N, CA, C and O atoms as CSV, one atom per row, in Angstrom:
chain,resi,resn,atom,element,x,y,z
A,1,MET,N,N,16.503,-6.499,-22.285
A,1,MET,CA,C,17.858,-6.037,-22.079
A,1,MET,C,C,18.734,-7.138,-21.494
A,1,MET,O,O,19.870,-7.327,-21.928
A,2,GLN,N,N,18.206,-7.869,-20.503
A,2,GLN,CA,C,18.987,-8.915,-19.855
A,2,GLN,C,C,19.257,-10.070,-20.812
A,2,GLN,O,O,20.331,-10.670,-20.768
A,3,ILE,N,N,18.297,-10.387,-21.672
A,3,ILE,CA,C,18.496,-11.477,-22.636
A,3,ILE,C,C,19.623,-11.129,-23.587
A,3,ILE,O,O,20.432,-11.991,-23.930
A,4,THR,N,N,19.690,-9.876,-24.019
A,4,THR,CA,C,20.758,-9.455,-24.918
A,4,THR,C,C,22.109,-9.582,-24.241
A,4,THR,O,O,23.060,-10.069,-24.852
A,5,SER,N,N,22.212,-9.153,-22.991
A,5,SER,CA,C,23.496,-9.236,-22.297
A,5,SER,C,C,23.899,-10.685,-22.045
A,5,SER,O,O,25.089,-10.999,-22.075
A,6,LEU,N,N,22.943,-11.570,-21.798
A,6,LEU,CA,C,23.269,-12.990,-21.645
A,6,LEU,C,C,23.751,-13.580,-22.959
A,6,LEU,O,O,24.685,-14.381,-22.983
A,7,ALA,N,N,23.108,-13.180,-24.057
A,7,ALA,CA,C,23.533,-13.663,-25.369
A,7,ALA,C,C,24.925,-13.148,-25.694
A,7,ALA,O,O,25.751,-13.884,-26.235
A,8,ASP,N,N,25.192,-11.882,-25.367
A,8,ASP,CA,C,26.525,-11.325,-25.586
A,8,ASP,C,C,27.564,-12.046,-24.739
A,8,ASP,O,O,28.675,-12.301,-25.203
A,9,SER,N,N,27.209,-12.375,-23.502
A,9,SER,CA,C,28.113,-13.101,-22.610
A,9,SER,C,C,28.408,-14.497,-23.146
A,9,SER,O,O,29.552,-14.950,-23.114
A,10,ALA,N,N,27.373,-15.180,-23.639
A,10,ALA,CA,C,27.565,-16.514,-24.203
A,10,ALA,C,C,28.421,-16.456,-25.459
A,10,ALA,O,O,29.268,-17.323,-25.677
A,11,ALA,N,N,28.205,-15.440,-26.284
A,11,ALA,CA,C,29.007,-15.291,-27.506
A,11,ALA,C,C,30.461,-15.001,-27.159
A,11,ALA,O,O,31.370,-15.546,-27.784
A,12,ALA,N,N,30.683,-14.150,-26.170
A,12,ALA,CA,C,32.049,-13.845,-25.747
A,12,ALA,C,C,32.726,-15.081,-25.176
A,12,ALA,O,O,33.913,-15.302,-25.418
A,13,SER,N,N,31.994,-15.881,-24.427
A,13,SER,CA,C,32.544,-17.116,-23.864
A,13,SER,C,C,32.917,-18.096,-24.973
A,13,SER,O,O,33.972,-18.728,-24.919
A,14,ALA,N,N,32.057,-18.221,-25.971
A,14,ALA,CA,C,32.341,-19.119,-27.096
A,14,ALA,C,C,33.561,-18.641,-27.875
A,14,ALA,O,O,34.387,-19.449,-28.298
A,15,GLN,N,N,33.675,-17.324,-28.065
A,15,GLN,CA,C,34.846,-16.785,-28.765
A,15,GLN,C,C,36.120,-17.029,-27.970
A,15,GLN,O,O,37.160,-17.345,-28.549
A,16,ALA,N,N,36.051,-16.888,-26.653
A,16,ALA,CA,C,37.226,-17.123,-25.814
A,16,ALA,C,C,37.643,-18.589,-25.867
A,16,ALA,O,O,38.836,-18.889,-25.915
A,17,GLN,N,N,36.670,-19.510,-25.860
A,17,GLN,CA,C,36.993,-20.937,-25.955
A,17,GLN,C,C,37.601,-21.268,-27.309
A,17,GLN,O,O,38.537,-22.063,-27.393
A,18,THR,N,N,37.075,-20.666,-28.369
A,18,THR,CA,C,37.629,-20.889,-29.708
A,18,THR,C,C,39.053,-20.364,-29.785
A,18,THR,O,O,39.922,-21.006,-30.376
A,19,ALA,N,N,39.297,-19.207,-29.196
A,19,ALA,CA,C,40.643,-18.641,-29.186
A,19,ALA,C,C,41.612,-19.530,-28.416
A,19,ALA,O,O,42.748,-19.721,-28.849
A,20,ARG,N,N,41.172,-20.086,-27.263
A,20,ARG,CA,C,42.038,-20.989,-26.493
A,20,ARG,C,C,42.338,-22.258,-27.279
A,20,ARG,O,O,43.462,-22.757,-27.247
A,21,THR,N,N,41.339,-22.781,-27.984
A,21,THR,CA,C,41.548,-23.981,-28.786
A,21,THR,C,C,42.527,-23.703,-29.922
A,21,THR,O,O,43.430,-24.499,-30.175
A,22,ASP,N,N,42.351,-22.584,-30.600
A,22,ASP,CA,C,43.261,-22.215,-31.687
A,22,ASP,C,C,44.685,-22.032,-31.175
A,22,ASP,O,O,45.644,-22.449,-31.824
A,23,ALA,N,N,44.819,-21.408,-30.009
A,23,ALA,CA,C,46.146,-21.208,-29.420
A,23,ALA,C,C,46.799,-22.542,-29.071
A,23,ALA,O,O,48.001,-22.717,-29.269
A,24,ALA,N,N,46.012,-23.481,-28.554
A,24,ALA,CA,C,46.558,-24.804,-28.212
A,24,ALA,C,C,47.002,-25.555,-29.460
A,24,ALA,O,O,48.036,-26.222,-29.448
A,25,VAL,N,N,46.234,-25.452,-30.527
A,25,VAL,CA,C,46.609,-26.112,-31.782
A,25,VAL,C,C,47.899,-25.503,-32.324
A,25,VAL,O,O,48.786,-26.231,-32.770
A,26,GLN,N,N,48.011,-24.181,-32.291
A,26,GLN,CA,C,49.237,-23.527,-32.743
A,26,GLN,C,C,50.428,-23.936,-31.879
A,26,GLN,O,O,51.536,-24.123,-32.382
A,27,LYS,N,N,50.189,-24.072,-30.578
A,27,LYS,CA,C,51.262,-24.493,-29.681
A,27,LYS,C,C,51.710,-25.912,-30.012
A,27,LYS,O,O,52.904,-26.210,-29.981
A,28,LEU,N,N,50.762,-26.784,-30.328
A,28,LEU,CA,C,51.122,-28.152,-30.711
A,28,LEU,C,C,51.942,-28.165,-31.996
A,28,LEU,O,O,52.874,-28.958,-32.133
A,29,LYS,N,N,51.600,-27.294,-32.930
A,29,LYS,CA,C,52.319,-27.245,-34.208
A,29,LYS,C,C,53.729,-26.701,-34.044
A,29,LYS,O,O,54.637,-27.093,-34.777
A,30,SER,N,N,53.917,-25.797,-33.085
A,30,SER,CA,C,55.215,-25.137,-32.952
A,30,SER,C,C,56.058,-25.681,-31.804
A,30,SER,O,O,57.087,-25.099,-31.462
A,31,VAL,N,N,55.633,-26.781,-31.212
A,31,VAL,CA,C,56.350,-27.317,-30.057
A,31,VAL,C,C,57.746,-27.776,-30.472
A,31,VAL,O,O,57.937,-28.335,-31.552
A,32,GLY,N,N,58.709,-27.531,-29.598
A,32,GLY,CA,C,60.085,-27.909,-29.875
A,32,GLY,C,C,60.347,-29.376,-29.555
A,32,GLY,O,O,59.421,-30.168,-29.382
A,33,SER,N,N,61.624,-29.717,-29.481
A,33,SER,CA,C,61.986,-31.116,-29.240
A,33,SER,C,C,62.177,-31.433,-27.760
A,33,SER,O,O,62.442,-32.582,-27.406
A,34,ASP,N,N,62.047,-30.439,-26.899
A,34,ASP,CA,C,62.188,-30.657,-25.468
A,34,ASP,C,C,61.004,-31.483,-24.953
A,34,ASP,O,O,59.847,-31.125,-25.174
A,35,LYS,N,N,61.300,-32.577,-24.272
A,35,LYS,CA,C,60.239,-33.490,-23.818
A,35,LYS,C,C,59.281,-32.826,-22.825
A,35,LYS,O,O,58.084,-33.113,-22.843
A,36,THR,N,N,59.789,-31.945,-21.963
A,36,THR,CA,C,58.893,-31.272,-21.019
A,36,THR,C,C,57.971,-30.300,-21.747
A,36,THR,O,O,56.817,-30.127,-21.356
A,37,GLU,N,N,58.469,-29.673,-22.792
A,37,GLU,CA,C,57.643,-28.762,-23.590
A,37,GLU,C,C,56.565,-29.544,-24.340
A,37,GLU,O,O,55.426,-29.090,-24.455
A,38,ILE,N,N,56.928,-30.703,-24.843
A,38,ILE,CA,C,55.958,-31.559,-25.540
A,38,ILE,C,C,54.872,-32.006,-24.571
A,38,ILE,O,O,53.687,-31.970,-24.900
A,39,ARG,N,N,55.276,-32.423,-23.385
A,39,ARG,CA,C,54.306,-32.892,-22.394
A,39,ARG,C,C,53.358,-31.768,-21.976
A,39,ARG,O,O,52.154,-31.984,-21.840
A,40,LYS,N,N,53.904,-30.574,-21.774
A,40,LYS,CA,C,53.085,-29.425,-21.375
A,40,LYS,C,C,52.073,-29.086,-22.464
A,40,LYS,O,O,50.912,-28.814,-22.159
A,41,ALA,N,N,52.493,-29.098,-23.726
A,41,ALA,CA,C,51.583,-28.798,-24.830
A,41,ALA,C,C,50.478,-29.848,-24.921
A,41,ALA,O,O,49.319,-29.513,-25.168
A,42,ALA,N,N,50.833,-31.116,-24.722
A,42,ALA,CA,C,49.840,-32.196,-24.769
A,42,ALA,C,C,48.836,-32.064,-23.631
A,42,ALA,O,O,47.639,-32.263,-23.837
A,43,GLU,N,N,49.312,-31.731,-22.429
A,43,GLU,CA,C,48.400,-31.550,-21.293
A,43,GLU,C,C,47.505,-30.331,-21.480
A,43,GLU,O,O,46.330,-30.361,-21.115
A,44,ASP,N,N,48.056,-29.256,-22.048
A,44,ASP,CA,C,47.238,-28.069,-22.320
A,44,ASP,C,C,46.117,-28.389,-23.295
A,44,ASP,O,O,44.983,-27.944,-23.117
A,45,PHE,N,N,46.437,-29.160,-24.322
A,45,PHE,CA,C,45.418,-29.530,-25.304
A,45,PHE,C,C,44.347,-30.412,-24.656
A,45,PHE,O,O,43.155,-30.228,-24.902
A,46,GLU,N,N,44.773,-31.362,-23.833
A,46,GLU,CA,C,43.810,-32.216,-23.143
A,46,GLU,C,C,42.938,-31.396,-22.186
A,46,GLU,O,O,41.741,-31.658,-22.061
A,47,ALA,N,N,43.527,-30.416,-21.519
A,47,ALA,CA,C,42.756,-29.560,-20.613
A,47,ALA,C,C,41.663,-28.809,-21.364
A,47,ALA,O,O,40.547,-28.673,-20.861
A,48,ILE,N,N,41.969,-28.329,-22.543
A,48,ILE,CA,C,40.966,-27.619,-23.339
A,48,ILE,C,C,39.866,-28.580,-23.773
A,48,ILE,O,O,38.689,-28.220,-23.763
A,49,PHE,N,N,40.238,-29.793,-24.151
A,49,PHE,CA,C,39.245,-30.786,-24.544
A,49,PHE,C,C,38.307,-31.114,-23.376
A,49,PHE,O,O,37.090,-31.168,-23.549
A,50,ILE,N,N,38.876,-31.330,-22.198
A,50,ILE,CA,C,38.062,-31.646,-21.022
A,50,ILE,C,C,37.168,-30.464,-20.660
A,50,ILE,O,O,36.005,-30.646,-20.298
A,51,THR,N,N,37.711,-29.255,-20.760
A,51,THR,CA,C,36.922,-28.059,-20.473
A,51,THR,C,C,35.729,-27.958,-21.409
A,51,THR,O,O,34.630,-27.605,-20.981
A,52,GLN,N,N,35.936,-28.263,-22.671
A,52,GLN,CA,C,34.830,-28.233,-23.632
A,52,GLN,C,C,33.752,-29.244,-23.246
A,52,GLN,O,O,32.561,-28.932,-23.280
A,53,MET,N,N,34.170,-30.446,-22.882
A,53,MET,CA,C,33.200,-31.479,-22.482
A,53,MET,C,C,32.433,-31.057,-21.229
A,53,MET,O,O,31.208,-31.170,-21.183
A,54,LEU,N,N,33.148,-30.575,-20.221
A,54,LEU,CA,C,32.496,-30.169,-18.980
A,54,LEU,C,C,31.601,-28.957,-19.200
A,54,LEU,O,O,30.549,-28.841,-18.572
A,55,GLY,N,N,32.005,-28.063,-20.078
A,55,GLY,CA,C,31.199,-26.884,-20.355
A,55,GLY,C,C,29.824,-27.248,-20.871
A,55,GLY,O,O,28.826,-26.646,-20.473
A,56,HIS,N,N,29.765,-28.234,-21.760
A,56,HIS,CA,C,28.468,-28.680,-22.273
A,56,HIS,C,C,27.646,-29.348,-21.172
A,56,HIS,O,O,26.421,-29.222,-21.144
A,57,MET,N,N,28.306,-30.043,-20.285
A,57,MET,CA,C,27.595,-30.690,-19.184
A,57,MET,C,C,26.990,-29.651,-18.237
A,57,MET,O,O,25.847,-29.793,-17.803
A,58,PHE,N,N,27.757,-28.612,-17.922
A,58,PHE,CA,C,27.286,-27.599,-16.987
A,58,PHE,C,C,26.247,-26.666,-17.598
A,58,PHE,O,O,25.499,-26.027,-16.858
A,59,LYS,N,N,26.177,-26.568,-18.917
A,59,LYS,CA,C,25.186,-25.693,-19.554
A,59,LYS,C,C,23.764,-26.148,-19.244
A,59,LYS,O,O,22.853,-25.322,-19.187
A,60,GLY,N,N,23.562,-27.437,-19.046
A,60,GLY,CA,C,22.231,-27.962,-18.769
A,60,GLY,C,C,21.784,-27.821,-17.331
A,60,GLY,O,O,20.630,-28.112,-17.015
A,61,MET,N,N,22.662,-27.383,-16.457
A,61,MET,CA,C,22.315,-27.253,-15.035
A,61,MET,C,C,21.599,-25.940,-14.791
A,61,MET,O,O,22.023,-24.886,-15.266
A,62,GLU,N,N,20.512,-26.016,-14.045
A,62,GLU,CA,C,19.797,-24.807,-13.666
A,62,GLU,C,C,20.254,-24.378,-12.278
A,62,GLU,O,O,20.672,-25.196,-11.460
A,63,THR,N,N,20.164,-23.076,-12.036
A,63,THR,CA,C,20.596,-22.561,-10.742
A,63,THR,C,C,19.397,-22.154,-9.905
A,63,THR,O,O,18.330,-21.834,-10.430
A,64,ASN,N,N,19.587,-22.171,-8.622
A,64,ASN,CA,C,18.575,-21.715,-7.694
A,64,ASN,C,C,18.595,-20.192,-7.696
A,64,ASN,O,O,19.620,-19.587,-7.381
A,65,GLU,N,N,17.475,-19.569,-8.046
A,65,GLU,CA,C,17.453,-18.117,-8.175
A,65,GLU,C,C,17.677,-17.400,-6.854
A,65,GLU,O,O,18.136,-16.259,-6.838
A,66,MET,N,N,17.360,-18.050,-5.756
A,66,MET,CA,C,17.543,-17.385,-4.467
A,66,MET,C,C,19.031,-17.205,-4.146
A,66,MET,O,O,19.423,-16.187,-3.575
A,67,PHE,N,N,19.847,-18.179,-4.505
A,67,PHE,CA,C,21.264,-18.127,-4.153
A,67,PHE,C,C,22.193,-18.031,-5.357
A,67,PHE,O,O,23.411,-18.083,-5.190
A,68,GLY,N,N,21.669,-17.896,-6.527
A,68,GLY,CA,C,22.536,-17.847,-7.686
A,68,GLY,C,C,21.835,-17.257,-8.883
A,68,GLY,O,O,20.796,-16.606,-8.772
A,69,GLY,N,N,22.430,-17.501,-10.024
A,69,GLY,CA,C,21.864,-17.018,-11.262
A,69,GLY,C,C,22.484,-15.702,-11.688
A,69,GLY,O,O,23.323,-15.136,-10.988
A,70,GLY,N,N,22.069,-15.238,-12.816
A,70,GLY,CA,C,22.554,-13.967,-13.314
A,70,GLY,C,C,23.781,-14.116,-14.189
A,70,GLY,O,O,24.333,-15.203,-14.356
A,71,GLN,N,N,24.184,-12.992,-14.736
A,71,GLN,CA,C,25.312,-12.974,-15.665
A,71,GLN,C,C,26.629,-13.301,-14.964
A,71,GLN,O,O,27.478,-13.990,-15.528
A,72,ALA,N,N,26.798,-12.818,-13.754
A,72,ALA,CA,C,28.044,-13.073,-13.028
A,72,ALA,C,C,28.248,-14.562,-12.787
A,72,ALA,O,O,29.370,-15.059,-12.877
A,73,GLU,N,N,27.176,-15.270,-12.483
A,73,GLU,CA,C,27.333,-16.703,-12.248
A,73,GLU,C,C,27.780,-17.431,-13.504
A,73,GLU,O,O,28.609,-18.339,-13.433
A,74,SER,N,N,27.240,-17.042,-14.653
A,74,SER,CA,C,27.641,-17.713,-15.890
A,74,SER,C,C,29.108,-17.449,-16.196
A,74,SER,O,O,29.798,-18.329,-16.711
A,75,ILE,N,N,29.591,-16.259,-15.891
A,75,ILE,CA,C,31.006,-15.941,-16.115
A,75,ILE,C,C,31.881,-16.768,-15.178
A,75,ILE,O,O,32.852,-17.392,-15.606
A,76,TYR,N,N,31.525,-16.765,-13.898
A,76,TYR,CA,C,32.334,-17.509,-12.933
A,76,TYR,C,C,32.228,-19.019,-13.147
A,76,TYR,O,O,33.177,-19.749,-12.863
A,77,ARG,N,N,31.102,-19.486,-13.636
A,77,ARG,CA,C,30.968,-20.910,-13.933
A,77,ARG,C,C,31.932,-21.305,-15.044
A,77,ARG,O,O,32.563,-22.359,-14.969
A,78,ASP,N,N,32.055,-20.463,-16.080
A,78,ASP,CA,C,33.005,-20.746,-17.154
A,78,ASP,C,C,34.437,-20.801,-16.624
A,78,ASP,O,O,35.221,-21.661,-17.025
A,79,LEU,N,N,34.772,-19.876,-15.718
A,79,LEU,CA,C,36.114,-19.892,-15.122
A,79,LEU,C,C,36.329,-21.151,-14.281
A,79,LEU,O,O,37.405,-21.747,-14.314
A,80,LEU,N,N,35.306,-21.550,-13.532
A,80,LEU,CA,C,35.397,-22.748,-12.707
A,80,LEU,C,C,35.566,-23.997,-13.566
A,80,LEU,O,O,36.384,-24.864,-13.259
A,81,VAL,N,N,34.791,-24.083,-14.637
A,81,VAL,CA,C,34.888,-25.235,-15.533
A,81,VAL,C,C,36.268,-25.278,-16.183
A,81,VAL,O,O,36.826,-26.359,-16.373
A,82,ASP,N,N,36.824,-24.117,-16.525
A,82,ASP,CA,C,38.166,-24.062,-17.097
A,82,ASP,C,C,39.193,-24.607,-16.104
A,82,ASP,O,O,40.090,-25.357,-16.487
A,83,GLU,N,N,39.064,-24.237,-14.850
A,83,GLU,CA,C,39.984,-24.748,-13.823
A,83,GLU,C,C,39.788,-26.251,-13.594
A,83,GLU,O,O,40.758,-26.977,-13.376
A,84,TYR,N,N,38.543,-26.713,-13.644
A,84,TYR,CA,C,38.293,-28.160,-13.539
A,84,TYR,C,C,39.040,-28.902,-14.653
A,84,TYR,O,O,39.678,-29.925,-14.405
A,85,GLY,N,N,38.955,-28.383,-15.866
A,85,GLY,CA,C,39.630,-29.023,-16.992
A,85,GLY,C,C,41.134,-29.074,-16.815
A,85,GLY,O,O,41.760,-30.100,-17.083
A,86,LYS,N,N,41.721,-27.967,-16.363
A,86,LYS,CA,C,43.169,-27.924,-16.133
A,86,LYS,C,C,43.586,-28.891,-15.032
A,86,LYS,O,O,44.600,-29.579,-15.151
A,87,THR,N,N,42.801,-28.938,-13.963
A,87,THR,CA,C,43.120,-29.817,-12.834
A,87,THR,C,C,43.013,-31.280,-13.247
A,87,THR,O,O,43.878,-32.092,-12.920
A,88,MET,N,N,41.951,-31.604,-13.963
A,88,MET,CA,C,41.777,-32.994,-14.398
A,88,MET,C,C,42.892,-33.427,-15.341
A,88,MET,O,O,43.409,-34.537,-15.216
A,89,ALA,N,N,43.264,-32.573,-16.275
A,89,ALA,CA,C,44.339,-32.913,-17.213
A,89,ALA,C,C,45.672,-33.053,-16.486
A,89,ALA,O,O,46.473,-33.926,-16.821
A,90,GLY,N,N,45.912,-32.201,-15.497
A,90,GLY,CA,C,47.155,-32.267,-14.739
A,90,GLY,C,C,47.257,-33.491,-13.846
A,90,GLY,O,O,48.357,-33.889,-13.463
A,91,ASN,N,N,46.130,-34.090,-13.511
A,91,ASN,CA,C,46.109,-35.266,-12.638
A,91,ASN,C,C,45.825,-36.556,-13.390
A,91,ASN,O,O,45.251,-37.489,-12.827
A,92,GLY,N,N,46.212,-36.616,-14.628
A,92,GLY,CA,C,46.043,-37.848,-15.394
A,92,GLY,C,C,45.008,-37.740,-16.491
A,92,GLY,O,O,45.144,-38.378,-17.535
A,93,GLY,N,N,43.983,-36.949,-16.273
A,93,GLY,CA,C,42.982,-36.687,-17.302
A,93,GLY,C,C,42.344,-37.933,-17.880
A,93,GLY,O,O,42.052,-38.894,-17.167
A,94,LEU,N,N,42.137,-37.897,-19.171
A,94,LEU,CA,C,41.495,-38.993,-19.887
A,94,LEU,C,C,42.491,-39.871,-20.634
A,94,LEU,O,O,42.109,-40.857,-21.264
A,95,GLY,N,N,43.754,-39.513,-20.562
A,95,GLY,CA,C,44.775,-40.269,-21.274
A,95,GLY,C,C,45.093,-39.708,-22.643
A,95,GLY,O,O,45.908,-40.274,-23.373
A,96,LEU,N,N,44.462,-38.602,-23.001
A,96,LEU,CA,C,44.728,-38.001,-24.306
A,96,LEU,C,C,46.128,-37.413,-24.385
A,96,LEU,O,O,46.773,-37.487,-25.432
A,97,ALA,N,N,46.603,-36.834,-23.297
A,97,ALA,CA,C,47.929,-36.211,-23.303
A,97,ALA,C,C,49.009,-37.235,-23.631
A,97,ALA,O,O,49.964,-36.924,-24.342
A,98,ASP,N,N,48.865,-38.453,-23.118
A,98,ASP,CA,C,49.851,-39.500,-23.420
A,98,ASP,C,C,49.876,-39.812,-24.917
A,98,ASP,O,O,50.943,-39.934,-25.518
A,99,SER,N,N,48.699,-39.938,-25.503
A,99,SER,CA,C,48.616,-40.237,-26.939
A,99,SER,C,C,49.152,-39.083,-27.780
A,99,SER,O,O,49.868,-39.299,-28.758
A,100,ILE,N,N,48.804,-37.868,-27.398
A,100,ILE,CA,C,49.274,-36.692,-28.138
A,100,ILE,C,C,50.787,-36.574,-28.014
A,100,ILE,O,O,51.469,-36.264,-28.991
A,101,GLU,N,N,51.310,-36.820,-26.823
A,101,GLU,CA,C,52.760,-36.748,-26.611
A,101,GLU,C,C,53.485,-37.769,-27.482
A,101,GLU,O,O,54.479,-37.437,-28.128
A,102,ARG,N,N,52.997,-39.007,-27.505
A,102,ARG,CA,C,53.626,-40.036,-28.350
A,102,ARG,C,C,53.586,-39.645,-29.820
A,102,ARG,O,O,54.561,-39.839,-30.547
A,103,GLN,N,N,52.458,-39.095,-30.256
A,103,GLN,CA,C,52.319,-38.701,-31.656
A,103,GLN,C,C,53.271,-37.562,-32.011
A,103,GLN,O,O,53.887,-37.578,-33.077
A,104,LEU,N,N,53.394,-36.583,-31.130
A,104,LEU,CA,C,54.310,-35.474,-31.396
A,104,LEU,C,C,55.758,-35.942,-31.465
A,104,LEU,O,O,56.524,-35.491,-32.316
A,105,ILE,N,N,56.126,-36.844,-30.571
A,105,ILE,CA,C,57.495,-37.366,-30.569
A,105,ILE,C,C,57.753,-38.151,-31.846
A,105,ILE,O,O,58.812,-38.005,-32.457
A,106,SER,N,N,56.794,-38.986,-32.260
A,106,SER,CA,C,56.990,-39.772,-33.475
A,106,SER,C,C,57.050,-38.871,-34.714
A,106,SER,O,O,57.791,-39.163,-35.652
A,107,LEU,N,N,56.282,-37.789,-34.725
A,107,LEU,CA,C,56.352,-36.850,-35.855
A,107,LEU,C,C,57.711,-36.158,-35.926
A,107,LEU,O,O,58.215,-35.886,-37.015
A,108,GLN,N,N,58.301,-35.875,-34.768
A,108,GLN,CA,C,59.612,-35.240,-34.764
A,108,GLN,C,C,60.706,-36.222,-35.181
A,108,GLN,O,O,61.697,-35.817,-35.790
A,109,GLU,N,N,60.540,-37.492,-34.865
A,109,GLU,CA,C,61.547,-38.484,-35.247
A,109,GLU,C,C,61.564,-38.705,-36.745
A,109,GLU,O,O,62.608,-39.020,-37.318
A,110,VAL,N,N,60.406,-38.539,-37.390
A,110,VAL,CA,C,60.314,-38.705,-38.849
A,110,VAL,C,C,61.043,-37.582,-39.546
A,110,VAL,O,O,61.699,-37.806,-40.563
A,111,ASN,N,N,60.935,-36.350,-39.005
A,111,ASN,CA,C,61.552,-35.182,-39.657
A,111,ASN,C,C,62.987,-35.116,-39.407
A,111,ASN,O,O,63.654,-34.197,-39.882
């Protein structure tokens, strides 16, 4: 029973990450010409990218059963990793937001 609920939790987490990625891509496609809106969309996309990278890193970590573990920890870990990604992107990140911002601006100048 517990294995099924963990699998369901992992599937729900993967679906939520896919939905966030799809939403970020749609936001990038529909971004207006306002520079602050462009920057926000670029940072959001970078945050999702960082969250994906960190999520894979944290999946390999084992928890101490005495003080952790269980389905609740996996849910809260996903939320924590999501916040790590947002914080890292907001504080400079990996530099992807700068590249995405330049690309979006250049695409708008062509049109």
